[in-house]
PDB file of N, CA, C and O in Angstrom:
ATOM      1  N   MET A   1       5.013  23.300 -27.770  1.00  0.00           N
ATOM      2  CA  MET A   1       5.295  21.929 -27.810  1.00  0.00           C
ATOM      3  C   MET A   1       4.398  21.216 -26.863  1.00  0.00           C
ATOM      4  O   MET A   1       4.132  21.719 -25.771  1.00  0.00           O
ATOM      5  N   GLU A   2       3.926  20.074 -27.230  1.00  0.00           N
ATOM      6  CA  GLU A   2       3.094  19.274 -26.352  1.00  0.00           C
ATOM      7  C   GLU A   2       3.822  18.297 -25.501  1.00  0.00           C
ATOM      8  O   GLU A   2       4.617  17.528 -26.041  1.00  0.00           O
ATOM      9  N   TYR A   3       3.611  18.257 -24.151  1.00  0.00           N
ATOM     10  CA  TYR A   3       4.294  17.307 -23.358  1.00  0.00           C
ATOM     11  C   TYR A   3       3.456  16.159 -22.950  1.00  0.00           C
ATOM     12  O   TYR A   3       2.254  16.146 -23.217  1.00  0.00           O
ATOM     13  N   GLY A   4       4.030  15.208 -22.324  1.00  0.00           N
ATOM     14  CA  GLY A   4       3.224  14.035 -21.840  1.00  0.00           C
ATOM     15  C   GLY A   4       3.822  12.816 -22.517  1.00  0.00           C
ATOM     16  O   GLY A   4       4.995  12.814 -22.891  1.00  0.00           O
ATOM     17  N   GLU A   5       3.038  11.815 -22.667  1.00  0.00           N
ATOM     18  CA  GLU A   5       3.541  10.543 -23.274  1.00  0.00           C
ATOM     19  C   GLU A   5       3.257  10.480 -24.692  1.00  0.00           C
ATOM     20  O   GLU A   5       2.135  10.720 -25.139  1.00  0.00           O
ATOM     21  N   LYS A   6       4.240  10.165 -25.400  1.00  0.00           N
ATOM     22  CA  LYS A   6       4.093   9.985 -26.811  1.00  0.00           C
ATOM     23  C   LYS A   6       4.594   8.683 -27.272  1.00  0.00           C
ATOM     24  O   LYS A   6       5.496   8.179 -26.602  1.00  0.00           O
ATOM     25  N   ARG A   7       4.151   8.042 -28.322  1.00  0.00           N
ATOM     26  CA  ARG A   7       4.532   6.776 -28.870  1.00  0.00           C
ATOM     27  C   ARG A   7       5.003   6.857 -30.248  1.00  0.00           C
ATOM     28  O   ARG A   7       4.508   7.618 -31.080  1.00  0.00           O
ATOM     29  N   ARG A   8       6.060   5.984 -30.493  1.00  0.00           N
ATOM     30  CA  ARG A   8       6.541   5.910 -31.765  1.00  0.00           C
ATOM     31  C   ARG A   8       6.468   4.311 -32.156  1.00  0.00           C
ATOM     32  O   ARG A   8       6.661   3.456 -31.292  1.00  0.00           O
ATOM     33  N   SER A   9       6.202   4.006 -33.400  1.00  0.00           N
ATOM     34  CA  SER A   9       6.145   2.598 -33.735  1.00  0.00           C
ATOM     35  C   SER A   9       7.220   2.180 -34.590  1.00  0.00           C
ATOM     36  O   SER A   9       7.820   2.978 -35.310  1.00  0.00           O
ATOM     37  N   VAL A  10       7.503   0.863 -34.528  1.00  0.00           N
ATOM     38  CA  VAL A  10       8.483   0.266 -35.402  1.00  0.00           C
ATOM     39  C   VAL A  10       7.648  -0.799 -36.180  1.00  0.00           C
ATOM     40  O   VAL A  10       6.736  -1.430 -35.646  1.00  0.00           O
ATOM     41  N   SER A  11       8.014  -0.947 -37.438  1.00  0.00           N
ATOM     42  CA  SER A  11       7.391  -2.054 -38.204  1.00  0.00           C
ATOM     43  C   SER A  11       8.478  -3.112 -38.504  1.00  0.00           C
ATOM     44  O   SER A  11       9.663  -2.819 -38.660  1.00  0.00           O
ATOM     45  N   PHE A  12       8.028  -4.245 -38.566  1.00  0.00           N
ATOM     46  CA  PHE A  12       8.828  -5.405 -38.868  1.00  0.00           C
ATOM     47  C   PHE A  12       8.228  -6.250 -40.050  1.00  0.00           C
ATOM     48  O   PHE A  12       7.050  -6.608 -40.063  1.00  0.00           O
ATOM     49  N   ASN A  13       9.086  -6.525 -40.990  1.00  0.00           N
ATOM     50  CA  ASN A  13       8.534  -7.266 -42.175  1.00  0.00           C
ATOM     51  C   ASN A  13       8.701  -8.790 -41.768  1.00  0.00           C
ATOM     52  O   ASN A  13       9.814  -9.313 -41.828  1.00  0.00           O
ATOM     53  N   LEU A  14       7.616  -9.476 -41.365  1.00  0.00           N
ATOM     54  CA  LEU A  14       7.774 -10.816 -40.906  1.00  0.00           C
ATOM     55  C   LEU A  14       8.109 -11.802 -42.061  1.00  0.00           C
ATOM     56  O   LEU A  14       8.413 -12.977 -41.854  1.00  0.00           O
ATOM     57  N   ASN A  15       8.034 -11.254 -43.251  1.00  0.00           N
ATOM     58  CA  ASN A  15       8.387 -12.164 -44.411  1.00  0.00           C
ATOM     59  C   ASN A  15       9.835 -12.212 -44.551  1.00  0.00           C
ATOM     60  O   ASN A  15      10.318 -13.145 -45.192  1.00  0.00           O
ATOM     61  N   ASP A  16      10.588 -11.330 -44.037  1.00  0.00           N
ATOM     62  CA  ASP A  16      12.005 -11.179 -44.012  1.00  0.00           C
ATOM     63  C   ASP A  16      12.602 -12.016 -42.847  1.00  0.00           C
ATOM     64  O   ASP A  16      12.365 -11.596 -41.715  1.00  0.00           O
ATOM     65  N   PRO A  17      13.295 -13.067 -42.966  1.00  0.00           N
ATOM     66  CA  PRO A  17      13.782 -13.824 -41.809  1.00  0.00           C
ATOM     67  C   PRO A  17      14.576 -13.020 -40.783  1.00  0.00           C
ATOM     68  O   PRO A  17      14.498 -13.295 -39.586  1.00  0.00           O
ATOM     69  N   GLU A  18      15.322 -12.053 -41.232  1.00  0.00           N
ATOM     70  CA  GLU A  18      16.161 -11.314 -40.310  1.00  0.00           C
ATOM     71  C   GLU A  18      15.201 -10.430 -39.502  1.00  0.00           C
ATOM     72  O   GLU A  18      15.327 -10.349 -38.280  1.00  0.00           O
ATOM     73  N   GLU A  19      14.279  -9.791 -40.143  1.00  0.00           N
ATOM     74  CA  GLU A  19      13.362  -8.854 -39.410  1.00  0.00           C
ATOM     75  C   GLU A  19      12.519  -9.673 -38.462  1.00  0.00           C
ATOM     76  O   GLU A  19      12.265  -9.287 -37.321  1.00  0.00           O
ATOM     77  N   ARG A  20      12.086 -10.831 -38.975  1.00  0.00           N
ATOM     78  CA  ARG A  20      11.309 -11.723 -38.167  1.00  0.00           C
ATOM     79  C   ARG A  20      12.019 -12.062 -36.749  1.00  0.00           C
ATOM     80  O   ARG A  20      11.462 -12.027 -35.652  1.00  0.00           O
ATOM     81  N   ALA A  21      13.237 -12.365 -36.986  1.00  0.00           N
ATOM     82  CA  ALA A  21      14.038 -12.777 -35.784  1.00  0.00           C
ATOM     83  C   ALA A  21      14.277 -11.553 -34.878  1.00  0.00           C
ATOM     84  O   ALA A  21      14.378 -11.775 -33.672  1.00  0.00           O
ATOM     85  N   LEU A  22      14.373 -10.345 -35.305  1.00  0.00           N
ATOM     86  CA  LEU A  22      14.511  -9.121 -34.588  1.00  0.00           C
ATOM     87  C   LEU A  22      13.104  -8.919 -33.821  1.00  0.00           C
ATOM     88  O   LEU A  22      13.088  -8.664 -32.616  1.00  0.00           O
ATOM     89  N   TYR A  23      11.954  -9.043 -34.564  1.00  0.00           N
ATOM     90  CA  TYR A  23      10.672  -8.987 -33.912  1.00  0.00           C
ATOM     91  C   TYR A  23      10.579  -9.922 -32.814  1.00  0.00           C
ATOM     92  O   TYR A  23      10.185  -9.503 -31.725  1.00  0.00           O
ATOM     93  N   GLN A  24      10.905 -11.184 -32.969  1.00  0.00           N
ATOM     94  CA  GLN A  24      10.798 -12.292 -31.930  1.00  0.00           C
ATOM     95  C   GLN A  24      11.638 -11.826 -30.706  1.00  0.00           C
ATOM     96  O   GLN A  24      11.226 -11.925 -29.550  1.00  0.00           O
ATOM     97  N   PHE A  25      12.891 -11.291 -31.063  1.00  0.00           N
ATOM     98  CA  PHE A  25      13.740 -10.864 -29.907  1.00  0.00           C
ATOM     99  C   PHE A  25      13.208  -9.732 -29.222  1.00  0.00           C
ATOM    100  O   PHE A  25      13.346  -9.633 -28.003  1.00  0.00           O
ATOM    101  N   SER A  26      12.599  -8.851 -29.910  1.00  0.00           N
ATOM    102  CA  SER A  26      11.961  -7.566 -29.301  1.00  0.00           C
ATOM    103  C   SER A  26      10.923  -7.928 -28.313  1.00  0.00           C
ATOM    104  O   SER A  26      10.692  -7.174 -27.368  1.00  0.00           O
ATOM    105  N   GLN A  27      10.262  -9.077 -28.485  1.00  0.00           N
ATOM    106  CA  GLN A  27       9.184  -9.485 -27.598  1.00  0.00           C
ATOM    107  C   GLN A  27       9.736 -10.111 -26.227  1.00  0.00           C
ATOM    108  O   GLN A  27       8.991 -10.269 -25.259  1.00  0.00           O
ATOM    109  N   LYS A  28      11.058 -10.446 -26.215  1.00  0.00           N
ATOM    110  CA  LYS A  28      11.598 -11.035 -25.060  1.00  0.00           C
ATOM    111  C   LYS A  28      12.363 -10.085 -24.113  1.00  0.00           C
ATOM    112  O   LYS A  28      12.861 -10.485 -23.061  1.00  0.00           O
ATOM    113  N   ILE A  29      12.434  -8.781 -24.547  1.00  0.00           N
ATOM    114  CA  ILE A  29      13.326  -7.815 -23.872  1.00  0.00           C
ATOM    115  C   ILE A  29      12.478  -6.604 -23.522  1.00  0.00           C
ATOM    116  O   ILE A  29      11.337  -6.504 -23.974  1.00  0.00           O
ATOM    117  N   ASN A  30      13.010  -5.680 -22.725  1.00  0.00           N
ATOM    118  CA  ASN A  30      12.447  -4.320 -22.548  1.00  0.00           C
ATOM    119  C   ASN A  30      12.692  -3.486 -23.797  1.00  0.00           C
ATOM    120  O   ASN A  30      13.659  -2.727 -23.863  1.00  0.00           O
ATOM    121  N   PHE A  31      11.830  -3.624 -24.771  1.00  0.00           N
ATOM    122  CA  PHE A  31      12.020  -3.033 -26.011  1.00  0.00           C
ATOM    123  C   PHE A  31      12.104  -1.542 -25.970  1.00  0.00           C
ATOM    124  O   PHE A  31      12.931  -0.971 -26.682  1.00  0.00           O
ATOM    125  N   SER A  32      11.283  -0.856 -25.165  1.00  0.00           N
ATOM    126  CA  SER A  32      11.169   0.569 -25.080  1.00  0.00           C
ATOM    127  C   SER A  32      12.552   0.992 -24.367  1.00  0.00           C
ATOM    128  O   SER A  32      13.175   1.960 -24.802  1.00  0.00           O
ATOM    129  N   GLY A  33      12.964   0.342 -23.401  1.00  0.00           N
ATOM    130  CA  GLY A  33      14.219   0.719 -22.721  1.00  0.00           C
ATOM    131  C   GLY A  33      15.379   0.573 -23.585  1.00  0.00           C
ATOM    132  O   GLY A  33      16.323   1.353 -23.455  1.00  0.00           O
ATOM    133  N   LEU A  34      15.401  -0.419 -24.517  1.00  0.00           N
ATOM    134  CA  LEU A  34      16.583  -0.690 -25.374  1.00  0.00           C
ATOM    135  C   LEU A  34      16.624   0.416 -26.422  1.00  0.00           C
ATOM    136  O   LEU A  34      17.666   0.968 -26.775  1.00  0.00           O
ATOM    137  N   VAL A  35      15.342   0.711 -26.917  1.00  0.00           N
ATOM    138  CA  VAL A  35      15.381   1.699 -28.039  1.00  0.00           C
ATOM    139  C   VAL A  35      15.781   3.032 -27.417  1.00  0.00           C
ATOM    140  O   VAL A  35      16.489   3.810 -28.057  1.00  0.00           O
ATOM    141  N   LYS A  36      15.370   3.308 -26.245  1.00  0.00           N
ATOM    142  CA  LYS A  36      15.835   4.627 -25.696  1.00  0.00           C
ATOM    143  C   LYS A  36      17.289   4.700 -25.403  1.00  0.00           C
ATOM    144  O   LYS A  36      17.925   5.738 -25.586  1.00  0.00           O
ATOM    145  N   GLN A  37      17.847   3.548 -24.927  1.00  0.00           N
ATOM    146  CA  GLN A  37      19.329   3.449 -24.793  1.00  0.00           C
ATOM    147  C   GLN A  37      20.088   3.841 -26.106  1.00  0.00           C
ATOM    148  O   GLN A  37      20.998   4.667 -26.172  1.00  0.00           O
ATOM    149  N   TYR A  38      19.543   3.082 -27.185  1.00  0.00           N
ATOM    150  CA  TYR A  38      20.342   3.291 -28.467  1.00  0.00           C
ATOM    151  C   TYR A  38      20.113   4.804 -28.963  1.00  0.00           C
ATOM    152  O   TYR A  38      21.043   5.440 -29.458  1.00  0.00           O
ATOM    153  N   LEU A  39      18.967   5.285 -28.824  1.00  0.00           N
ATOM    154  CA  LEU A  39      18.598   6.685 -29.192  1.00  0.00           C
ATOM    155  C   LEU A  39      19.490   7.661 -28.344  1.00  0.00           C
ATOM    156  O   LEU A  39      20.009   8.644 -28.872  1.00  0.00           O
ATOM    157  N   THR A  40      19.642   7.382 -27.096  1.00  0.00           N
ATOM    158  CA  THR A  40      20.439   8.315 -26.224  1.00  0.00           C
ATOM    159  C   THR A  40      21.912   8.222 -26.707  1.00  0.00           C
ATOM    160  O   THR A  40      22.535   9.282 -26.779  1.00  0.00           O
ATOM    161  N   ARG A  41      22.508   7.113 -27.032  1.00  0.00           N
ATOM    162  CA  ARG A  41      23.673   6.945 -27.550  1.00  0.00           C
ATOM    163  C   ARG A  41      23.979   7.676 -28.828  1.00  0.00           C
ATOM    164  O   ARG A  41      24.997   8.340 -29.022  1.00  0.00           O
ATOM    165  N   GLU A  42      23.046   7.498 -29.639  1.00  0.00           N
ATOM    166  CA  GLU A  42      23.158   8.149 -31.057  1.00  0.00           C
ATOM    167  C   GLU A  42      23.094   9.652 -30.992  1.00  0.00           C
ATOM    168  O   GLU A  42      23.883  10.373 -31.603  1.00  0.00           O
ATOM    169  N   PHE A  43      22.058  10.123 -30.173  1.00  0.00           N
ATOM    170  CA  PHE A  43      21.874  11.566 -29.863  1.00  0.00           C
ATOM    171  C   PHE A  43      23.090  12.163 -29.328  1.00  0.00           C
ATOM    172  O   PHE A  43      23.488  13.219 -29.818  1.00  0.00           O
ATOM    173  N   LYS A  44      23.752  11.578 -28.331  1.00  0.00           N
ATOM    174  CA  LYS A  44      25.032  11.979 -27.835  1.00  0.00           C
ATOM    175  C   LYS A  44      26.161  12.102 -28.786  1.00  0.00           C
ATOM    176  O   LYS A  44      26.905  13.083 -28.791  1.00  0.00           O
ATOM    177  N   GLN A  45      26.279  11.106 -29.582  1.00  0.00           N
ATOM    178  CA  GLN A  45      27.323  11.013 -30.552  1.00  0.00           C
ATOM    179  C   GLN A  45      27.095  12.104 -31.659  1.00  0.00           C
ATOM    180  O   GLN A  45      28.042  12.764 -32.087  1.00  0.00           O
ATOM    181  N   GLN A  46      25.943  12.255 -32.063  1.00  0.00           N
ATOM    182  CA  GLN A  46      25.575  13.313 -33.119  1.00  0.00           C
ATOM    183  C   GLN A  46      25.813  14.753 -32.526  1.00  0.00           C
ATOM    184  O   GLN A  46      26.360  15.655 -33.161  1.00  0.00           O
ATOM    185  N   SER A  47      25.377  14.861 -31.335  1.00  0.00           N
ATOM    186  CA  SER A  47      25.472  16.187 -30.660  1.00  0.00           C
ATOM    187  C   SER A  47      27.046  16.577 -30.420  1.00  0.00           C
ATOM    188  O   SER A  47      27.489  17.718 -30.556  1.00  0.00           O
ATOM    189  N   HIS A  48      27.748  15.524 -30.070  1.00  0.00           N
ATOM    190  CA  HIS A  48      29.155  15.803 -29.867  1.00  0.00           C
ATOM    191  C   HIS A  48      29.888  16.163 -31.315  1.00  0.00           C
ATOM    192  O   HIS A  48      30.780  17.010 -31.361  1.00  0.00           O
ATOM    193  N   GLN A  49      29.464  15.494 -32.413  1.00  0.00           N
ATOM    194  CA  GLN A  49      29.975  15.775 -33.684  1.00  0.00           C
ATOM    195  C   GLN A  49      29.609  17.153 -34.111  1.00  0.00           C
ATOM    196  O   GLN A  49      30.417  17.866 -34.705  1.00  0.00           O
ATOM    197  N   ILE A  50      28.394  17.539 -33.816  1.00  0.00           N
ATOM    198  CA  ILE A  50      27.953  18.928 -34.185  1.00  0.00           C
ATOM    199  C   ILE A  50      28.659  20.009 -33.495  1.00  0.00           C
ATOM    200  O   ILE A  50      29.061  21.019 -34.073  1.00  0.00           O
ATOM    201  N   SER A  51      28.821  19.739 -32.064  1.00  0.00           N
ATOM    202  CA  SER A  51      29.489  20.695 -31.297  1.00  0.00           C
ATOM    203  C   SER A  51      30.979  20.809 -31.591  1.00  0.00           C
ATOM    204  O   SER A  51      31.593  21.821 -31.253  1.00  0.00           O
ATOM    205  N   ALA A  52      31.575  19.788 -32.214  1.00  0.00           N
ATOM    206  CA  ALA A  52      32.949  19.737 -32.583  1.00  0.00           C
ATOM    207  C   ALA A  52      33.279  20.500 -33.818  1.00  0.00           C
ATOM    208  O   ALA A  52      34.430  20.801 -34.135  1.00  0.00           O
ATOM    209  N   THR A  53      32.176  20.806 -34.518  1.00  0.00           N
ATOM    210  CA  THR A  53      32.308  21.599 -35.820  1.00  0.00           C
ATOM    211  C   THR A  53      31.921  23.045 -35.553  1.00  0.00           C
ATOM    212  O   THR A  53      30.749  23.357 -35.344  1.00  0.00           O
ATOM    213  N   PRO A  54      32.958  23.961 -35.564  1.00  0.00           N
ATOM    214  CA  PRO A  54      32.661  25.315 -35.203  1.00  0.00           C
ATOM    215  C   PRO A  54      31.630  26.082 -35.917  1.00  0.00           C
ATOM    216  O   PRO A  54      30.940  26.933 -35.356  1.00  0.00           O
ATOM    217  N   GLU A  55      31.528  25.765 -37.194  1.00  0.00           N
ATOM    218  CA  GLU A  55      30.553  26.584 -38.030  1.00  0.00           C
ATOM    219  C   GLU A  55      29.150  25.912 -38.042  1.00  0.00           C
ATOM    220  O   GLU A  55      28.222  26.406 -38.681  1.00  0.00           O
ATOM    221  N   ALA A  56      29.029  24.806 -37.337  1.00  0.00           N
ATOM    222  CA  ALA A  56      27.666  24.062 -37.406  1.00  0.00           C
ATOM    223  C   ALA A  56      26.740  24.684 -36.271  1.00  0.00           C
ATOM    224  O   ALA A  56      27.207  25.011 -35.180  1.00  0.00           O
ATOM    225  N   SER A  57      25.489  24.817 -36.577  1.00  0.00           N
ATOM    226  CA  SER A  57      24.542  25.242 -35.680  1.00  0.00           C
ATOM    227  C   SER A  57      24.033  24.013 -35.003  1.00  0.00           C
ATOM    228  O   SER A  57      24.262  22.889 -35.452  1.00  0.00           O
ATOM    229  N   PHE A  58      23.308  24.244 -33.865  1.00  0.00           N
ATOM    230  CA  PHE A  58      22.820  23.084 -33.061  1.00  0.00           C
ATOM    231  C   PHE A  58      21.528  22.569 -33.595  1.00  0.00           C
ATOM    232  O   PHE A  58      20.443  22.971 -33.177  1.00  0.00           O
ATOM    233  N   GLN A  59      21.671  21.646 -34.556  1.00  0.00           N
ATOM    234  CA  GLN A  59      20.431  21.101 -35.174  1.00  0.00           C
ATOM    235  C   GLN A  59      20.727  19.590 -35.360  1.00  0.00           C
ATOM    236  O   GLN A  59      21.646  19.304 -36.128  1.00  0.00           O
ATOM    237  N   VAL A  60      20.056  18.605 -34.749  1.00  0.00           N
ATOM    238  CA  VAL A  60      20.347  17.337 -34.874  1.00  0.00           C
ATOM    239  C   VAL A  60      19.191  16.748 -35.720  1.00  0.00           C
ATOM    240  O   VAL A  60      18.018  16.859 -35.362  1.00  0.00           O
ATOM    241  N   ASN A  61      19.554  16.142 -36.813  1.00  0.00           N
ATOM    242  CA  ASN A  61      18.473  15.462 -37.591  1.00  0.00           C
ATOM    243  C   ASN A  61      18.588  13.976 -37.483  1.00  0.00           C
ATOM    244  O   ASN A  61      19.504  13.346 -38.012  1.00  0.00           O
ATOM    245  N   LEU A  62      17.564  13.400 -36.734  1.00  0.00           N
ATOM    246  CA  LEU A  62      17.527  11.937 -36.344  1.00  0.00           C
ATOM    247  C   LEU A  62      16.788  11.245 -37.417  1.00  0.00           C
ATOM    248  O   LEU A  62      16.582  10.040 -37.271  1.00  0.00           O
ATOM    249  N   GLY A  63      16.354  11.857 -38.493  1.00  0.00           N
ATOM    250  CA  GLY A  63      15.589  11.208 -39.568  1.00  0.00           C
ATOM    251  C   GLY A  63      14.137  10.916 -39.081  1.00  0.00           C
ATOM    252  O   GLY A  63      13.795  11.126 -37.917  1.00  0.00           O
ATOM    253  N   GLY A  64      13.355  10.450 -39.976  1.00  0.00           N
ATOM    254  CA  GLY A  64      11.961  10.190 -39.790  1.00  0.00           C
ATOM    255  C   GLY A  64      11.166  11.513 -39.601  1.00  0.00           C
ATOM    256  O   GLY A  64      11.634  12.631 -39.815  1.00  0.00           O
ATOM    257  N   ASP A  65       9.931  11.250 -39.181  1.00  0.00           N
ATOM    258  CA  ASP A  65       9.125  12.415 -38.958  1.00  0.00           C
ATOM    259  C   ASP A  65       9.205  12.867 -37.588  1.00  0.00           C
ATOM    260  O   ASP A  65       9.359  11.994 -36.734  1.00  0.00           O
ATOM    261  N   GLN A  66       9.122  14.158 -37.197  1.00  0.00           N
ATOM    262  CA  GLN A  66       9.266  14.562 -35.792  1.00  0.00           C
ATOM    263  C   GLN A  66       8.135  15.509 -35.468  1.00  0.00           C
ATOM    264  O   GLN A  66       8.037  15.990 -34.339  1.00  0.00           O
TER     265      GLN A  66
END
C-alpha cells in the first residue's frame, strides 16, 4: 500500500440548482475537513454495524473506487 498524500475529487453539476448551491457553499468552508468529518462518522457507524453482526467479516464497503 502506498502512503503519503492522496486526493479524491467531487464533481458538482452546476446546471442543477441544488448542486450549484452545494458547490458555492463548499467554497466558503473547510471542505476537506468537513468531508473527512462526515467520512469518519460514516466509517464508525458502518464499522459498528459490522462488528455487531457476529457472522460478518471486517470489510467496509464505502462505495466508489478504492
